[in-house]
C-alpha positions in Angstrom: 71.7 9.1 32.0 68.6 10.1 34.0 68.8 13.6 32.6 68.8 12.3 29.0 65.8 10.0 29.8 63.9 13.0 31.2 64.6 15.1 28.1 63.6 12.2 25.8 60.3 11.8 27.7 59.6 15.5 27.5 60.2 15.5 23.7 57.9 12.5 23.3 55.2 14.1 25.4 55.5 17.4 23.5 55.2 15.6 20.1 52.3 13.6 21.3 50.5 16.7 22.5 51.1 18.5 19.2 49.8 15.4 17.3 46.6 15.2 19.4 46.0 18.9 19.1 46.5 18.7 15.3 44.0 15.8 15.1 41.5 17.7 17.1 41.9 20.8 15.0 41.5 18.8 11.8 38.3 17.1 13.0 36.8 20.3 14.3 37.5 22.0 11.0 35.9 19.1 9.1 32.8 19.2 11.2 32.5 22.9 10.8 32.9 22.6 7.0 30.3 19.8 6.7 27.9 21.8 8.8 28.3 24.9 6.6 27.9 22.7 3.5 24.8 21.1 4.8 23.3 24.4 5.8 24.0 25.7 2.3 22.5 22.7 0.6 19.4 23.0 2.8 19.0 26.7 2.1 19.8 26.5 -1.6 17.2 23.9 -2.6 13.4 23.7 -2.9 11.0 20.7 -3.1 7.7 20.8 -5.1 5.0 18.3 -5.5 2.7 17.1 -8.3 -0.1 14.6 -8.5 -1.2 12.5 -11.4 -4.4 10.5 -11.5 -5.5 7.9 -14.2 -8.8 6.1 -14.4 -8.6 2.6 -15.7 -11.2 -0.2 -16.2 -10.3 -3.3 -14.2 -9.6 -6.4 -16.1 -9.6 -9.0 -13.3 -12.2 -9.9 -10.7 -11.2 -11.8 -7.6 -13.7 -13.8 -5.5 -13.4 -16.1 -2.5 -15.3 -19.4 -2.6 -15.3 -21.6 0.4 -16.8 -24.7 1.9 -17.3 -25.4 5.7 -18.9 -28.4 7.2 -19.0 -30.4 10.4 -18.8 -34.2 11.0 -18.2 -36.6 13.9 -14.9 -37.9 12.6 -11.9 -36.4 10.8 -12.3 -38.9 8.0 -15.9 -37.9 7.4 -15.4 -34.1 7.6 -12.4 -34.3 5.3 -14.2 -36.4 2.7 -17.3 -34.2 2.8 -15.3 -31.1 2.4 -13.1 -32.5 -0.3 -16.1 -33.7 -2.4 -17.8 -30.4 -2.2 -14.7 -28.3 -2.9 -13.6 -30.5 -5.8 -17.1 -30.1 -7.3 -16.8 -26.3 -6.9 -13.4 -26.2 -8.5 -14.6 -28.4 -11.4 -17.6 -26.1 -12.0 -15.4 -23.1 -12.0 -13.0 -24.6 -14.5 -15.8 -25.6 -16.8 -16.7 -21.9 -17.0 -13.3 -21.1 -18.4 -11.2 -20.3 -15.3 -7.7 -21.7 -15.7 -6.0 -23.7 -13.0 -3.3 -21.0 -12.5 -6.1 -18.6 -11.5 -7.4 -20.8 -8.7 -5.5 -20.7 -5.4 -6.2 -22.2 -2.0 -6.0 -19.5 0.6 -7.3 -21.2 3.7 -7.6 -24.8 5.1 -8.5 -25.1 8.7 -9.6 -28.2 10.7 -10.7 -27.7 14.3 -12.3 -29.9 17.0 -15.6 -29.2 18.7 -15.8 -30.0 22.4 -18.8 -31.2 24.5 -20.1 -28.6 26.8 -21.2 -29.2 30.5 -24.8 -28.8 31.2 -25.9 -26.0 33.5 -26.7 -27.5 37.0 -26.1 -27.0 40.7 -22.9 -29.0 40.4 -21.7 -27.1 37.3 -23.2 -23.6 37.5 -21.4 -22.5 34.3 -21.0 -23.8 30.8 -17.6 -25.1 30.0 -15.8 -27.8 27.9 -15.5 -31.3 29.3 -12.5 -31.9 27.1 -14.4 -34.5 25.1 -14.3 -34.0 21.3 -17.7 -34.5 19.8 -17.1 -33.4 16.2 -14.8 -31.6 13.8 -15.3 -28.5 11.6 -13.3 -28.1 8.4 -13.2 -24.8 6.4 -11.4 -24.4 3.1 -11.3 -21.3 0.8 -10.1 -20.8 -2.7 -9.4 -17.5 -4.4 -10.6 -17.3 -8.0 -9.4 -14.8 -10.6 -12.0 -14.2 -13.2 -10.8 -12.5 -16.4 -14.1 -12.8 -18.3 -16.5 -10.5 -16.4 -19.5 -12.0 -18.3 -18.8 -15.2 -16.3 -18.9 -13.7 -12.8 -22.5 -14.3 -12.1 -22.4 -17.8 -13.5 -19.3 -18.7 -11.4 -21.0 -17.4 -8.3 -24.2 -19.3 -9.1 -22.5 -22.6 -10.0 -20.1 -22.4 -7.1 -22.9 -22.1 -4.6 -25.0 -24.8 -6.3 -22.0 -27.2 -6.0 -21.7 -26.6 -2.2 -19.8 -23.4 -1.7 -21.4 -21.8 1.5 -18.7 -19.2 2.1 -18.7 -16.6 -0.6 -17.4 -13.0 -0.5 -14.5 -10.6 -0.7 -15.2 -9.7 -4.3 -12.8 -7.1 -5.7 -11.9 -5.7 -9.1 -8.3 -4.9 -9.9 -5.9 -4.4 -12.9 -3.6 -7.4 -13.6 -0.8 -5.3 -15.0 -1.1 -1.6 -13.8 2.4 -0.5 -15.0 1.1 1.2 -18.2 -1.4 3.2 -16.2 1.3 4.0 -13.6 3.5 5.4 -16.4 0.6 7.7 -17.5 -0.1 8.9 -14.0 3.6 9.4 -13.3 4.0 11.5 -16.4 1.1 13.7 -15.3 2.5 14.1 -11.8 6.0 15.1 -13.1 4.5 17.6 -15.5 2.4 19.2 -12.7 5.4 19.3 -10.4 7.6 21.0 -13.0 4.8 23.5 -13.7 4.5 24.2 -9.9 8.2 24.7 -9.7 8.3 27.2 -12.6 5.4 29.1 -11.1 7.0 29.2 -7.7 10.3 30.4 -9.2 8.6 33.1 -11.2 6.6 34.4 -8.2 9.5 34.4 -5.8 12.2 35.5 -8.1 14.6 32.6 -7.6 16.4 30.7 -10.4 16.0 27.0 -10.6 19.0 24.7 -11.1 19.0 21.0 -11.9 16.8 18.4 -10.3 18.8 16.7 -7.5 16.2 14.3 -6.1 12.9 12.6 -7.1 10.5 10.8 -4.7 7.4 8.9 -5.8 4.4 7.8 -3.8 2.0 5.3 -5.5 -1.4 4.6 -4.1 -3.7 2.2 -6.0 -7.4 2.0 -5.3 -9.2 -1.3 -5.7 -13.0 -1.6 -5.8 -14.0 -4.1 -3.1 -17.3 -5.7 -2.1 -17.9 -7.8 1.0 -20.2 -10.8 0.9 -23.3 -8.8 1.8 -22.6 -6.3 -1.0 -22.8 -9.0 -3.7 -26.0 -10.3 -2.2 -24.6 -13.7 -1.0 -24.6 -13.1 2.7 -21.7 -15.1 4.1 -22.7 -18.7 4.9 -25.5 -20.1 2.7 -27.4 -23.4 3.1 -28.3 -23.5 -0.5 -27.5 -22.0 -3.9 -28.1 -18.3 -4.1 -29.3 -16.4 -7.2 -26.6 -14.9 -9.3 -26.3 -11.1 -8.7 -25.5 -8.5 -11.3 -22.0 -7.1 -10.8 -20.6 -3.8 -12.1 -16.8 -3.4 -12.1 -16.7 0.4 -12.4 -13.3 2.1 -12.7 -10.1 2.0 -10.7 -8.1 5.1 -9.7 -4.3 5.0 -10.0 -2.7 7.9 -8.1 0.9 8.9 -8.1 2.5 11.8 -6.3 5.9 13.1 -7.3 8.2 15.3 -5.3 11.0 17.1 -7.2 13.9 18.7 -5.4 15.6 21.5 -7.3 18.9 23.2 -6.7 18.4 27.0 -6.4 21.0 29.1 -8.1 
């Protein structure tokens, strides 16, 4: 009985060992095959690049208008700020800006604390913890689609109480049509580069197996000083003359070819 058990265990061990060796041989073979295939793929392909650039005239101007003020109570500072901001928004709407093109981008209320006087007892300035006033800042972002109204909007906004004006930028509301043009140019250039490379090196191009696109828009931006409004203004500023210029739309295309 014991002899039969030993023989059975030996057979089981032998079969298990054969199975394990078979599995190891299979996986090693698969890894070697995948490695050779990957090497062949990497060797038998090339990647070329092409760039496409389109110049387009912006059709939207974006400007930030804000109001900041300080008062001794939350009620007063909120009311003062709301009255001025509502007047600014109303003035902007009267100049043809639709409500959907006006967006609140910042609303910040913060307390101001009393400072210690410099003395022998308090040789440094510091807060006593007592609130003496509140400062409220609110900003709206305005999209202007009629560029002839830019100067009027800036002028009317400041005359109605906006004392934070800046971040003027020009952009294209729907750049897809121009991206298509730039993409077509980039692909054409990439194919030309591939054909030239193949001719010079003597290789034969196969089918395209991968395409990668990189899009980099360029917006024209001006800070508050650039438009002549200077950040915080105590009174209405004269309306500046604004030139939108042109916007660049750049697309780079990488094409990967199989080499035959």
